[in-house]
Steps between C-alpha positions, in 0.01 A plus 500: 500500500818595679631852446850564371599708803375246754682221321833678529435586862382150583800316354783742579755416769493824693848647558613439856244225560569139585365262235346168603420292194268284709274807521482537121257265322667352189156402365343845536275594209398859587132406506509399133475181299702407193228596252472846652872554546620414150337795318629728775848363439463551125410864562814544711712336229364749245587776743852363542553489124404867467712603798806319365465674166498838674788405730711387202426811298574735788820318607502689828458214750579132525291242684655199672268210586642248747332158513584270790337187631571148609529231230179466289361830636429615145773740395514369143122494472476858624753613241316314224154631591554849643822612335365371171320833483832670427691547177807274551720770346460705817464220754821307570460195726796388714516168681755461778612144563809360671777762457763430235873503588524849350209622712647344813819695435304824564275627776152341506330811357731523198298266281179668614600857421601400148142391427314800641266638230585815309268800497192421299524129576306273734749243624388172653715313751406131528671449836742773591752639748270369772635150442804626690298529821288190431669191358841600638341526844299178483799297378755689709709593197631812674527590870202658675681830555557522124147433375337702779703807399356474152157633602645848544713464187192406298301791641778739399533341156129543437513857629772570242286356220196697614698825514622429147149476357413131542167411662523165681205272572558165669263204499524197728282225353350330802389135484459244777686172539212285377463708185870456430466123548217487248689707244812288532293186461336642188841568351609145572180345362500700175781401263474838330606661828787266590745763379377722784521225762806447717552265790686787663167685523359208697804498728460875560156436650678375812612862551150651469492650850851640458400671176187644660711649779752636250229660286327653802825665607597611149164656419469664842851647480484629142145620435536877475282787385693525173544125442209318665439129517158356420399154620293359213258215577602245236322172570245620242687601188220727376499693829879531480481638148235756592693621804835533322350666193301749707780597735752529219266716291437728798873527566583600144201734488640686801791605277253673265685395184406717203583511134762768427391811317599464137662761281288775351341361187338680208123488474336274241822322406453253215790260455552390142 
């Protein structure tokens, strides 16, 4: 059984290091099998539920969870399985797609800052501000000098959030090209999943190597002590769920959320 501490250490992108995704196994299972991992995951989900309740009651910190990954990496599934442990009242989920005309009329972080969770909340970003150093780079939507300057801007933005009481934890869901092919094929073959299938996703596969390079640079440049990136092996969904749930629970636990002390109450109160 893998320990919580070793899991965080194993999957973290160390600040100042150079990430090579080819050196990270997307099918890693931490020495476990599915039958062993699932009860461990359930225990972490119970832990997350308790931690969220304390975080909400205390209203002292916010937690921002950033989920990134190539198409079919499992962002929606992670939200459904892991974030399902949370009371939706205190867990807003934001999905960032192609910017609207209003969003394009502002700086690229404008729409992001508006969705940062309030104190007491655990906010989930399904894609995020990192799209502005990923897709814009791969498709050359802005000049290189513009997107490359954004690494420092993002670091400073996240430093501001951290200084304001927001703990940031960032997950890159790592799958390989063959796993993506299988998942896209499954979506195409299952009529119930046609709504999730897009020919554009198939076309994007031609840019696989470009996206890998963009992710390696983005994660290397922006994994910091206060806002680390974790590369989550995601070929096996059960291993992904265990890793995300464990790391997220440990991150929130570090904040030591506690129920506030209530007002002085009389002894033996009987309410009629």
